[in-house]
Backbone as CSV, one residue per row, in Angstrom:
resi,resn,N_x,N_y,N_z,CA_x,CA_y,CA_z,C_x,C_y,C_z
1,MET,262.845,0.331,-186.876,262.689,0.707,-185.475,262.797,2.223,-185.339
2,ASN,261.880,2.819,-184.607,261.914,4.256,-184.345,262.890,4.538,-183.215
3,LEU,264.084,5.036,-183.569,265.122,5.242,-182.560,264.738,6.299,-181.541
4,SER,263.887,7.247,-181.916,263.502,8.299,-180.985,262.679,7.757,-179.834
5,SER,262.034,6.591,-180.029,261.218,6.013,-178.958,261.852,4.770,-178.361
6,CYS,263.039,4.407,-178.793,263.707,3.206,-178.285,264.207,3.452,-176.865
7,TRP,263.778,2.605,-175.938,264.144,2.833,-174.542,265.645,2.671,-174.326
8,MET,266.291,1.798,-175.107,267.733,1.599,-174.936,268.514,2.852,-175.328
9,LEU,268.039,3.531,-176.373,268.702,4.776,-176.786,268.540,5.842,-175.717
10,ARG,267.348,5.933,-175.140,267.105,6.910,-174.077,267.975,6.607,-172.866
11,ALA,268.104,5.319,-172.534,268.944,4.926,-171.401,270.408,5.226,-171.676
12,TYR,270.827,5.045,-172.922,272.222,5.278,-173.278,272.582,6.758,-173.122
13,LYS,271.643,7.624,-173.428,271.903,9.061,-173.357,272.236,9.505,-171.938
14,VAL,271.693,8.820,-170.949,271.966,9.187,-169.556,272.627,8.002,-168.836
15,ARG,273.512,7.317,-169.544,274.129,6.100,-169.002,275.008,6.382,-167.779
16,LYS,275.518,7.605,-167.683,276.291,7.993,-166.500,275.437,8.968,-165.691
17,LEU,274.336,8.445,-165.180,273.309,9.255,-164.540,273.874,10.066,-163.376
18,ASN,273.608,11.369,-163.383,274.027,12.213,-162.276,272.830,12.980,-161.729
19,LEU,273.071,13.829,-160.747,271.976,14.472,-160.029,271.240,15.544,-160.824
20,THR,271.743,15.898,-161.989,271.056,16.906,-162.800,270.468,16.334,-164.090
21,ASP,270.646,15.046,-164.318,270.170,14.463,-165.579,268.653,14.441,-165.692
22,HIS,267.952,14.586,-164.587,266.492,14.628,-164.685,266.034,15.805,-165.540
23,LYS,266.878,16.829,-165.662,266.544,17.989,-166.497,266.583,17.639,-167.979
24,ARG,267.297,16.576,-168.327,267.420,16.175,-169.726,266.264,15.286,-170.165
25,LEU,265.441,14.880,-169.233,264.315,13.995,-169.525,263.006,14.776,-169.423
26,PRO,261.980,14.374,-170.176,260.707,15.112,-170.118,260.094,15.037,-168.724
27,SER,259.411,16.105,-168.333,258.812,16.155,-167.002,257.575,17.035,-167.021
28,VAL,256.805,16.965,-165.947,255.659,17.852,-165.739,255.881,18.590,-164.421
29,PRO,255.334,19.796,-164.281,255.541,20.556,-163.052,254.593,20.136,-161.936
30,ILE,255.034,20.335,-160.706,254.196,20.192,-159.525,254.298,21.513,-158.783
31,GLU,253.203,22.262,-158.759,253.262,23.620,-158.235,253.362,23.641,-156.713
32,ARG,254.062,24.655,-156.211,254.302,24.778,-154.779,253.050,25.242,-154.046
33,SER,253.118,25.190,-152.723,252.011,25.613,-151.879,251.837,27.127,-151.923
34,LEU,250.605,27.570,-151.814,250.327,29.003,-151.717,250.601,29.515,-150.303
35,LYS,250.749,28.573,-149.349,251.071,28.922,-147.969,252.312,28.128,-147.551
36,PRO,253.473,28.550,-148.038,254.691,27.776,-147.774,255.070,27.741,-146.296
37,PHE,255.605,26.603,-145.898,256.100,26.412,-144.538,257.623,26.456,-144.569
38,HIS,258.210,27.200,-143.645,259.658,27.337,-143.593,260.178,26.767,-142.281
39,PHE,261.129,25.860,-142.372,261.787,25.408,-141.156,262.553,26.579,-140.541
40,THR,262.539,26.648,-139.224,263.227,27.726,-138.525,264.736,27.542,-138.610
41,ILE,265.446,28.637,-138.810,266.903,28.608,-138.767,267.319,28.781,-137.309
42,GLY,268.062,27.849,-136.794,268.440,27.880,-135.386,269.137,29.181,-134.999
43,SER,268.700,29.787,-133.881,269.285,31.055,-133.426,270.502,30.854,-132.534
44,ASN,270.584,29.672,-131.939,271.722,29.378,-131.050,272.310,28.029,-131.443
45,LEU,273.094,28.064,-132.523,273.623,26.825,-133.066,274.993,26.459,-132.501
46,SER,275.537,27.313,-131.642,276.880,27.047,-131.123,276.944,25.743,-130.338
47,LYS,275.830,25.373,-129.687,275.831,24.142,-128.908,275.891,22.899,-129.786
48,TYR,275.551,23.079,-131.068,275.609,21.962,-132.005,276.928,21.932,-132.784
49,ARG,277.823,22.856,-132.479,279.059,22.967,-133.239,279.845,21.663,-133.309
50,PRO,279.992,20.913,-132.198,280.724,19.632,-132.292,280.073,18.653,-133.268
51,ILE,278.733,18.632,-133.268,278.018,17.752,-134.195,278.274,18.191,-135.629
52,GLN,278.181,19.483,-135.874,278.397,20.013,-137.211,279.807,19.713,-137.711
53,THR,280.775,19.870,-136.818,282.173,19.605,-137.184,282.375,18.135,-137.535
54,ASN,281.768,17.260,-136.739,281.891,15.819,-136.995,281.252,15.443,-138.324
55,ILE,280.104,16.029,-138.617,279.428,15.721,-139.880,280.240,16.248,-141.051
56,ASP,280.759,17.466,-140.934,281.606,18.020,-141.994,282.752,17.069,-142.322
57,SER,283.358,16.528,-141.274,284.490,15.623,-141.454,284.048,14.297,-142.054
58,PHE,282.890,13.820,-141.590,282.391,12.510,-142.028,282.038,12.488,-143.512
59,ILE,281.399,13.558,-143.985,280.904,13.529,-145.365,281.919,14.069,-146.373
60,LYS,283.047,14.546,-145.896,284.074,15.062,-146.803,284.541,13.941,-147.737
61,GLY,284.504,14.204,-149.031,284.954,13.214,-150.004,283.949,12.147,-150.349
62,THR,282.712,12.254,-149.833,281.703,11.224,-150.099,280.810,11.573,-151.288
63,GLU,281.029,12.731,-151.910,280.209,13.208,-153.019,278.760,13.444,-152.586
64,THR,278.589,13.785,-151.321,277.277,14.174,-150.823,276.909,15.534,-151.407
65,ALA,275.650,15.679,-151.850,275.206,16.935,-152.449,274.497,17.832,-151.443
66,ALA,273.761,17.243,-150.519,273.025,18.020,-149.518,272.887,17.192,-148.254
67,PHE,272.944,17.867,-147.124,272.804,17.173,-145.838,272.095,18.116,-144.878
68,LEU,270.936,17.692,-144.378,270.137,18.493,-143.463,269.839,17.709,-142.192
69,ILE,269.855,18.392,-141.071,269.371,17.837,-139.815,268.332,18.806,-139.279
70,ILE,267.128,18.293,-139.034,266.019,19.119,-138.554,265.542,18.550,-137.230
71,ARG,265.479,19.391,-136.225,265.032,18.973,-134.897,263.972,19.956,-134.414
72,ASN,262.784,19.409,-134.119,261.671,20.259,-133.658,261.430,21.438,-134.606
73,ASP,261.382,21.131,-135.890,261.119,22.114,-136.951,262.221,23.161,-137.094
74,THR,263.391,22.900,-136.519,264.506,23.832,-136.600,265.673,23.186,-137.330
75,LEU,266.183,23.890,-138.316,267.358,23.421,-139.041,268.594,23.666,-138.182
76,ILE,269.205,22.572,-137.735,270.423,22.726,-136.940,271.667,22.392,-137.761
77,TYR,271.436,21.858,-138.962,272.550,21.626,-139.884,271.990,21.633,-141.293
78,GLU,272.563,22.449,-142.147,272.161,22.500,-143.557,273.382,22.869,-144.385
79,ARG,273.859,21.915,-145.159,275.035,22.138,-145.988,274.770,21.604,-147.400
80,TYR,275.295,22.322,-148.389,275.217,21.899,-149.779,276.630,21.887,-150.352
81,PHE,276.853,20.962,-151.272,278.196,20.751,-151.796,278.162,20.659,-153.319
82,MET,279.309,20.670,-153.939,279.478,20.454,-155.379,278.673,21.442,-156.222
83,GLY,278.490,22.650,-155.701,277.782,23.670,-156.459,276.276,23.664,-156.300
84,PHE,275.736,22.764,-155.496,274.289,22.717,-155.266,273.915,23.663,-154.133
85,ASN,272.616,23.987,-154.036,272.156,24.887,-152.983,270.712,24.565,-152.602
86,ASP,270.118,25.398,-151.757,268.792,25.089,-151.229,267.672,25.252,-152.251
87,SER,267.991,25.748,-153.444,266.977,25.833,-154.506,267.152,24.750,-155.566
88,THR,268.166,23.917,-155.418,268.404,22.828,-156.362,267.294,21.786,-156.272
89,LEU,266.809,21.329,-157.423,265.864,20.213,-157.466,266.662,18.913,-157.547
90,PHE,266.586,18.121,-156.491,267.296,16.854,-156.448,266.362,15.720,-156.858
91,PRO,266.875,14.704,-157.563,266.035,13.550,-157.911,265.735,12.704,-156.681
92,SER,264.543,12.153,-156.628,264.129,11.367,-155.466,264.505,9.899,-155.571
93,ASN,264.698,9.413,-156.819,264.850,7.969,-157.019,263.692,7.247,-156.327
94,SER,263.953,6.158,-155.629,262.853,5.364,-155.073,262.167,6.004,-153.870
95,MET,262.687,7.122,-153.386,261.975,7.839,-152.333,260.577,8.243,-152.807
96,ALA,260.416,8.370,-154.113,259.103,8.707,-154.660,258.055,7.658,-154.324
97,LYS,258.480,6.437,-154.060,257.529,5.384,-153.681,256.742,5.773,-152.434
98,SER,257.385,6.496,-151.510,256.701,6.932,-150.301,255.553,7.881,-150.631
99,TYR,255.749,8.702,-151.652,254.708,9.642,-152.037,253.528,8.908,-152.669
100,THR,253.810,7.956,-153.534,252.728,7.183,-154.148,251.980,6.386,-153.096
101,GLY,252.705,5.783,-152.155,252.055,5.048,-151.069,251.177,5.942,-150.220
102,THR,251.639,7.175,-149.978,250.848,8.136,-149.205,249.578,8.509,-149.953
103,LEU,249.663,8.633,-151.266,248.480,8.954,-152.056,247.447,7.833,-151.995
104,VAL,247.909,6.591,-151.861,246.972,5.478,-151.675,246.177,5.697,-150.394
105,GLY,246.884,6.080,-149.315,246.206,6.338,-148.046,245.216,7.480,-148.143
106,ILE,245.575,8.540,-148.846,244.674,9.679,-149.012,243.441,9.270,-149.818
107,ALA,243.658,8.481,-150.875,242.529,8.006,-151.686,241.595,7.121,-150.856
108,MET,242.151,6.361,-149.928,241.318,5.561,-149.025,240.522,6.463,-148.091
109,ASP,241.166,7.514,-147.567,240.474,8.471,-146.704,239.286,9.104,-147.415
110,GLU,239.453,9.357,-148.705,238.392,10.004,-149.483,237.332,9.026,-149.976
111,GLY,237.547,7.736,-149.714,236.588,6.738,-150.167,236.717,6.377,-151.628
112,LEU,237.753,6.874,-152.277,237.978,6.538,-153.688,238.469,5.103,-153.814
113,ILE,239.240,4.669,-152.831,239.642,3.270,-152.683,238.981,2.766,-151.405
114,GLN,238.261,1.694,-151.493,237.470,1.233,-150.350,238.325,0.609,-149.248
115,SER,239.352,-0.151,-149.652,240.157,-0.861,-148.664,241.451,-1.332,-149.308
116,ASP,242.508,-1.445,-148.488,243.745,-1.985,-149.038,243.679,-3.496,-149.196
117,ARG,242.572,-4.091,-148.769,242.366,-5.535,-148.947,241.636,-5.845,-150.253
118,GLU,241.286,-4.817,-150.990,240.623,-5.024,-152.278,241.568,-5.668,-153.282
119,PRO,241.061,-6.542,-154.127,241.881,-7.055,-155.234,242.247,-5.914,-156.179
120,ILE,243.431,-5.954,-156.703,243.854,-4.885,-157.615,243.031,-4.885,-158.897
121,THR,242.394,-6.007,-159.197,241.587,-6.107,-160.413,240.309,-5.275,-160.338
122,HIS,239.940,-4.771,-159.128,238.806,-3.849,-159.045,239.104,-2.569,-159.815
123,TYR,240.367,-2.231,-159.932,240.785,-1.007,-160.595,241.545,-1.282,-161.892
124,LEU,242.096,-2.473,-161.999,242.847,-2.873,-163.188,242.254,-4.181,-163.720
125,PRO,241.004,-4.127,-164.190,240.306,-5.360,-164.584,240.969,-6.116,-165.721
126,GLU,241.721,-5.415,-166.566,242.359,-6.085,-167.694,243.365,-7.129,-167.242
127,LEU,243.934,-6.944,-166.042,244.872,-7.945,-165.524,244.154,-9.254,-165.225
128,GLY,242.987,-9.162,-164.594,242.212,-10.365,-164.281,241.714,-11.084,-165.505
129,LYS,241.412,-10.352,-166.562,240.964,-10.974,-167.803,242.086,-11.772,-168.455
130,ARG,243.303,-11.288,-168.264,244.454,-11.964,-168.862,244.905,-13.161,-168.039
131,ASP,244.816,-13.049,-166.707,245.233,-14.132,-165.819,244.410,-14.026,-164.545
132,PRO,243.502,-14.981,-164.283,242.612,-14.902,-163.107,243.354,-14.890,-161.772
133,ARG,244.622,-15.256,-161.753,245.384,-15.236,-160.503,245.583,-13.807,-159.979
134,PHE,245.436,-12.822,-160.865,245.560,-11.428,-160.421,244.459,-11.049,-159.435
135,HIS,243.333,-11.773,-159.465,242.242,-11.487,-158.530,242.658,-11.741,-157.078
136,HIS,243.724,-12.493,-156.875,244.176,-12.832,-155.516,245.250,-11.870,-154.998
137,ILE,245.635,-10.908,-155.816,246.622,-9.909,-155.393,245.875,-8.665,-154.935
138,THR,246.150,-8.224,-153.717,245.455,-7.073,-153.153,246.333,-5.822,-153.185
139,ILE,245.710,-4.698,-152.911,246.458,-3.439,-152.795,247.483,-3.548,-151.677
140,ARG,247.129,-4.224,-150.590,248.067,-4.416,-149.484,249.282,-5.219,-149.926
141,HIS,249.096,-6.203,-150.782,250.239,-6.963,-151.304,251.200,-6.033,-152.052
142,LEU,250.650,-5.088,-152.821,251.505,-4.141,-153.541,252.237,-3.222,-152.563
143,LEU,251.524,-2.715,-151.569,252.131,-1.818,-150.590,253.268,-2.496,-149.829
144,ASP,253.070,-3.773,-149.521,254.075,-4.528,-148.761,255.110,-5.205,-149.649
145,MET,254.974,-5.069,-150.963,255.857,-5.729,-151.929,255.891,-7.239,-151.708
146,ARG,254.702,-7.790,-151.627,254.520,-9.237,-151.460,253.556,-9.777,-152.519
147,SER,253.633,-9.225,-153.710,252.642,-9.518,-154.752,252.921,-10.792,-155.527
148,GLY,254.171,-11.233,-155.555,254.514,-12.427,-156.320,254.633,-12.186,-157.815
149,LEU,254.854,-10.963,-158.225,254.960,-10.642,-159.651,256.333,-11.017,-160.204
150,ARG,256.386,-11.216,-161.509,257.645,-11.542,-162.179,258.293,-10.232,-162.629
151,PHE,259.332,-9.848,-161.932,259.968,-8.559,-162.225,261.406,-8.614,-161.735
152,ASN,262.330,-8.513,-162.665,263.752,-8.579,-162.347,264.272,-7.185,-162.028
153,GLU,264.756,-7.006,-160.816,265.273,-5.703,-160.408,266.451,-5.879,-159.454
154,GLY,267.448,-5.060,-159.622,268.585,-5.112,-158.708,269.927,-5.004,-159.395
155,THR,269.984,-5.424,-160.665,271.254,-5.326,-161.395,271.445,-3.927,-161.983
156,TYR,270.316,-3.259,-162.311,270.307,-1.904,-162.855,271.170,-1.755,-164.108
157,ASN,271.147,-2.804,-164.940,271.749,-2.727,-166.273,270.612,-2.825,-167.288
158,LEU,270.943,-3.006,-168.553,269.915,-3.004,-169.589,268.994,-4.216,-169.539
159,ARG,269.331,-5.215,-168.735,268.444,-6.366,-168.560,267.487,-6.191,-167.389
160,ASP,267.674,-5.133,-166.649,266.886,-4.877,-165.452,265.511,-4.338,-165.841
161,ASP,264.448,-4.970,-165.337,263.097,-4.551,-165.700,262.780,-3.140,-165.214
162,ALA,263.354,-2.737,-164.091,263.119,-1.382,-163.588,263.727,-0.345,-164.524
163,VAL,264.894,-0.650,-165.073,265.535,0.247,-166.036,264.704,0.319,-167.316
164,LYS,264.232,-0.833,-167.773,263.412,-0.853,-168.985,262.164,0.016,-168.825
165,LEU,261.479,-0.143,-167.691,260.272,0.650,-167.465,260.601,2.138,-167.359
166,GLY,261.744,2.440,-166.771,262.121,3.823,-166.564,262.350,4.613,-167.832
167,PHE,262.583,3.908,-168.939,262.878,4.618,-170.187,261.905,4.287,-171.319
168,ARG,260.876,3.503,-171.050,259.914,3.190,-172.109,258.944,4.350,-172.297
169,PRO,258.627,4.701,-173.554,257.752,5.842,-173.824,256.263,5.559,-173.640
170,LYS,255.862,4.316,-173.513,254.454,3.950,-173.291,254.371,3.181,-171.971
171,LEU,254.571,3.910,-170.880,254.768,3.274,-169.584,253.568,2.441,-169.138
172,GLU,252.372,3.007,-169.189,251.201,2.274,-168.703,251.009,0.966,-169.467
173,LYS,251.196,0.999,-170.751,251.059,-0.198,-171.572,251.984,-1.305,-171.082
174,HIS,253.225,-0.952,-170.761,254.201,-1.951,-170.345,253.986,-2.400,-168.893
175,ILE,253.505,-1.490,-168.039,253.176,-1.881,-166.664,252.118,-2.977,-166.681
176,LEU,251.126,-2.825,-167.520,250.000,-3.756,-167.548,250.316,-5.059,-168.276
177,LYS,251.545,-5.207,-168.752,251.981,-6.474,-169.329,252.594,-7.401,-168.275
178,ILE,252.656,-6.962,-167.041,253.318,-7.721,-165.987,252.702,-9.112,-165.836
179,LYS,253.543,-10.079,-165.468,253.090,-11.457,-165.265,253.342,-11.887,-163.826
180,ILE,252.757,-12.999,-163.460,252.860,-13.524,-162.099,253.916,-14.623,-162.042
181,ALA,254.755,-14.561,-161.010,255.789,-15.584,-160.820,255.383,-16.605,-159.774
182,GLU,254.676,-16.173,-158.733,254.297,-17.051,-157.623,253.104,-16.446,-156.904
183,LYS,252.500,-17.200,-156.013,251.367,-16.663,-155.261,251.849,-15.558,-154.324
184,PRO,251.006,-14.580,-154.013,251.441,-13.470,-153.164,251.759,-13.932,-151.740
185,GLY,252.704,-13.214,-151.116,253.045,-13.521,-149.730,254.506,-13.316,-149.391
186,ARG,255.405,-13.645,-150.317,256.835,-13.514,-150.039,257.311,-12.109,-150.401
187,PHE,258.069,-11.482,-149.492,258.570,-10.137,-149.755,259.656,-10.163,-150.831
188,LYS,259.533,-9.259,-151.774,260.560,-9.063,-152.777,260.456,-7.631,-153.274
189,TYR,261.543,-6.878,-153.140,261.526,-5.472,-153.539,261.407,-5.385,-155.061
190,GLN,260.307,-4.784,-155.516,260.045,-4.656,-156.947,259.312,-3.344,-157.214
191,SER,259.898,-2.494,-158.026,259.282,-1.203,-158.329,257.941,-1.337,-159.041
192,ILE,257.697,-2.470,-159.671,256.436,-2.666,-160.383,255.245,-2.567,-159.437
193,ASN,255.439,-2.929,-158.163,254.344,-2.823,-157.195,253.858,-1.384,-157.084
194,THR,254.799,-0.456,-156.968,254.441,0.957,-156.856,253.880,1.485,-158.166
195,GLN,254.407,0.981,-159.286,253.870,1.387,-160.586,252.382,1.059,-160.674
196,LEU,252.016,-0.122,-160.230,250.611,-0.525,-160.263,249.780,0.298,-159.286
197,LEU,250.345,0.596,-158.120,249.629,1.436,-157.157,249.296,2.792,-157.753
198,GLY,250.256,3.364,-158.479,250.020,4.664,-159.100,248.882,4.625,-160.107
199,LEU,248.832,3.551,-160.904,247.737,3.418,-161.871,246.400,3.276,-161.142
200,ILE,246.399,2.564,-160.015,245.172,2.392,-159.235,244.675,3.740,-158.721
201,VAL,245.584,4.561,-158.179,245.201,5.881,-157.676,244.682,6.751,-158.807
202,GLN,245.328,6.692,-159.971,244.869,7.481,-161.116,243.455,7.095,-161.514
203,ARG,243.186,5.824,-161.557,241.857,5.377,-161.986,240.808,5.662,-160.914
204,ALA,241.189,5.511,-159.664,240.237,5.768,-158.585,239.894,7.249,-158.481
205,SER,240.901,8.112,-158.680,240.700,9.558,-158.551,240.258,10.216,-159.855
206,LYS,240.443,9.474,-160.951,240.152,10.007,-162.290,240.993,11.255,-162.587
207,LYS,242.224,11.234,-162.073,243.146,12.354,-162.289,244.536,11.814,-162.574
208,PRO,245.327,12.524,-163.386,246.735,12.154,-163.507,247.383,12.183,-162.127
209,LEU,248.323,11.295,-161.894,248.901,11.160,-160.566,249.562,12.451,-160.094
210,GLN,250.208,13.182,-161.004,250.865,14.424,-160.603,249.859,15.468,-160.129
211,HIS,248.654,15.479,-160.705,247.632,16.428,-160.274,247.099,16.051,-158.891
212,TYR,246.929,14.767,-158.677,246.445,14.307,-157.373,247.492,14.588,-156.295
213,LEU,248.756,14.354,-156.595,249.840,14.657,-155.660,249.875,16.149,-155.341
214,GLN,249.801,16.976,-156.368,249.865,18.425,-156.176,248.727,18.913,-155.295
215,GLU,247.516,18.441,-155.582,246.330,18.914,-154.882,246.231,18.395,-153.458
216,LYS,246.474,17.114,-153.264,246.202,16.484,-151.980,247.396,16.439,-151.033
217,LEU,248.617,16.561,-151.569,249.781,16.400,-150.708,250.786,17.536,-150.857
218,TRP,251.264,17.779,-152.062,252.384,18.717,-152.253,252.039,20.124,-151.773
219,LYS,250.883,20.632,-152.163,250.484,21.957,-151.710,250.064,21.955,-150.251
220,ALA,249.555,20.833,-149.784,249.036,20.758,-148.418,250.124,20.793,-147.356
221,ILE,251.354,20.399,-147.719,252.423,20.332,-146.719,253.379,21.521,-146.820
222,GLY,252.920,22.607,-147.388,253.671,23.850,-147.337,254.958,23.884,-148.133
223,THR,254.983,23.220,-149.267,256.208,23.219,-150.076,256.532,24.622,-150.562
224,GLU,257.814,24.936,-150.600,258.279,26.282,-150.926,258.621,26.458,-152.400
225,SER,258.890,25.348,-153.087,259.385,25.441,-154.460,258.580,24.564,-155.407
226,ARG,258.551,24.959,-156.638,257.945,24.135,-157.676,258.823,22.915,-157.895
227,ALA,258.217,21.753,-157.955,258.929,20.508,-158.206,258.619,20.023,-159.617
228,THR,259.248,18.942,-160.020,258.937,18.307,-161.301,258.829,16.806,-161.099
229,TRP,258.182,16.155,-162.048,258.077,14.693,-162.025,258.343,14.232,-163.455
230,ASN,259.372,13.430,-163.638,259.703,12.954,-164.980,258.621,12.033,-165.519
231,VAL,258.412,12.105,-166.819,257.347,11.354,-167.484,257.928,10.460,-168.575
232,ASP,257.087,9.571,-169.096,257.562,8.601,-170.080,257.837,9.230,-171.436
233,SER,257.137,10.312,-171.774,257.379,11.005,-173.042,256.697,12.364,-173.009
234,LYS,257.129,13.241,-173.873,256.513,14.564,-173.952,255.063,14.468,-174.405
235,LYS,254.751,13.439,-175.161,253.416,13.296,-175.724,252.428,12.712,-174.716
236,ARG,252.824,11.619,-174.042,251.874,10.905,-173.183,251.850,11.433,-171.747
237,LYS,252.992,11.811,-171.235,253.110,12.437,-169.921,252.577,11.574,-168.783
238,GLN,252.875,10.275,-168.838,252.609,9.404,-167.697,253.809,9.492,-166.768
239,VAL,253.594,9.937,-165.522,254.715,10.070,-164.592,255.300,8.699,-164.275
240,MET,256.557,8.706,-163.851,257.293,7.464,-163.615,256.761,6.659,-162.424
241,ILE,256.005,7.286,-161.550,255.289,6.688,-160.419,256.213,6.237,-159.300
242,SER,257.120,5.310,-159.568,257.937,4.739,-158.494,259.236,5.497,-158.268
243,ALA,259.476,6.544,-159.032,260.707,7.333,-158.915,260.496,8.671,-159.613
244,ALA,261.578,9.483,-159.648,261.683,10.640,-160.542,260.903,11.883,-160.133
245,ILE,260.526,12.001,-158.851,260.076,13.296,-158.348,261.333,14.098,-158.030
246,ASN,261.370,15.341,-158.474,262.549,16.187,-158.282,262.161,17.419,-157.483
247,ALA,262.820,17.618,-156.340,262.428,18.711,-155.454,263.616,19.168,-154.618
248,THR,263.426,20.264,-153.894,264.489,20.754,-153.019,264.586,19.867,-151.771
249,ALA,265.741,19.894,-151.147,265.947,19.091,-149.942,264.971,19.465,-148.823
250,PRO,264.740,20.771,-148.519,263.778,21.104,-147.470,262.361,20.623,-147.769
251,ASP,261.951,20.688,-149.044,260.605,20.219,-149.380,260.487,18.708,-149.243
252,PHE,261.543,17.985,-149.571,261.509,16.535,-149.363,261.328,16.204,-147.883
253,ALA,261.874,17.037,-147.010,261.784,16.768,-145.577,260.367,16.926,-145.043
254,LYS,259.518,17.602,-145.777,258.197,17.930,-145.238,257.242,16.744,-145.187
255,VAL,257.394,15.802,-146.098,256.532,14.618,-145.999,256.896,13.800,-144.762
256,ARG,258.188,13.826,-144.387,258.591,13.160,-143.151,257.971,13.863,-141.948
257,ARG,257.896,15.184,-142.000,257.259,15.927,-140.914,255.792,15.535,-140.790
258,LEU,255.131,15.322,-141.925,253.733,14.903,-141.915,253.559,13.603,-141.140
259,TYR,254.459,12.655,-141.353,254.364,11.376,-140.657,254.740,11.503,-139.178
260,LEU,255.691,12.356,-138.872,256.037,12.597,-137.469,254.850,13.179,-136.705
261,GLU,254.041,13.946,-137.424,252.845,14.549,-136.819,251.617,13.652,-136.986
262,LYS,251.860,12.380,-137.305,250.790,11.368,-137.425,249.699,11.777,-138.414
263,GLY,250.159,12.269,-139.567,249.232,12.583,-140.643,248.633,13.967,-140.586
264,LYS,249.036,14.779,-139.612,248.516,16.143,-139.496,249.542,17.149,-140.016
265,TRP,249.020,18.264,-140.516,249.891,19.367,-140.911,249.362,20.633,-140.253
266,ASN,250.098,21.099,-139.264,249.687,22.273,-138.488,248.255,22.144,-137.986
267,GLY,247.969,20.959,-137.480,246.672,20.682,-136.880,245.617,20.144,-137.828
268,LYS,245.826,20.275,-139.134,244.865,19.780,-140.115,245.212,18.359,-140.516
269,LYS,244.229,17.486,-140.486,244.456,16.091,-140.830,244.562,15.948,-142.343
270,ILE,245.724,15.532,-142.811,245.954,15.306,-144.230,245.791,13.827,-144.556
271,LEU,246.221,12.998,-143.637,246.218,11.551,-143.843,245.564,10.895,-142.646
272,THR,244.306,10.517,-142.792,243.555,9.921,-141.682,243.973,8.487,-141.423
273,SER,244.216,7.729,-142.487,244.520,6.305,-142.350,245.989,6.087,-142.020
274,TYR,246.539,6.960,-141.169,247.954,6.865,-140.791,248.184,5.598,-139.994
């Protein structure tokens, strides 16, 4: 057995995962916007002082690393703890699923994906060849996590399928080994749904997912800092898809601003199928 590629060994190395361990894992860069957007620093924050005091008291001892409150594009509360600051790249964990889901919408806007009602086998035909039941699973089933796939997630130990995928060096190969447990329809939170969505976007756009994210979303929403996305190995560089985007707290807030503005960024439509 090649220990350098063993997923259990990789998982063991970061068994006490903390907010900086993403630096110990291979990653690819996501370049910042050439026209960065900056949230305004409130000029009259004294009226928010009671709120700030209450939050300071509430989060004391909770091991919170960053806490921001943004109202009407104005930062009315921004605090960092435990040695972190506004330039720290924080791991996204499953928040990255929102980015992959947004890229599906952008790909639909561009006509690269015709509809979320399409069978996933239009883009992943090898699944249908292995089991014809995959023809009945649509992109919408993946987005809603109602695909009926067999995927154990929730224990987050070495038996957890999400953990296994997170540390395997040949990620795409293992994603495409997924099997069906039941017909689609019942909701069940499973990271494999987002993993498959990412592969669909890659094939539809003919671009690595990190390049599509950088071009269509990350630069478009005025990000101020270079981000990273952890990958399965230094050699293959398949991004983790359902997790592992690492960015500053203010930049993470910008995708939420995009949705608050109904898919527009400073008047420009970024996401039509909002």
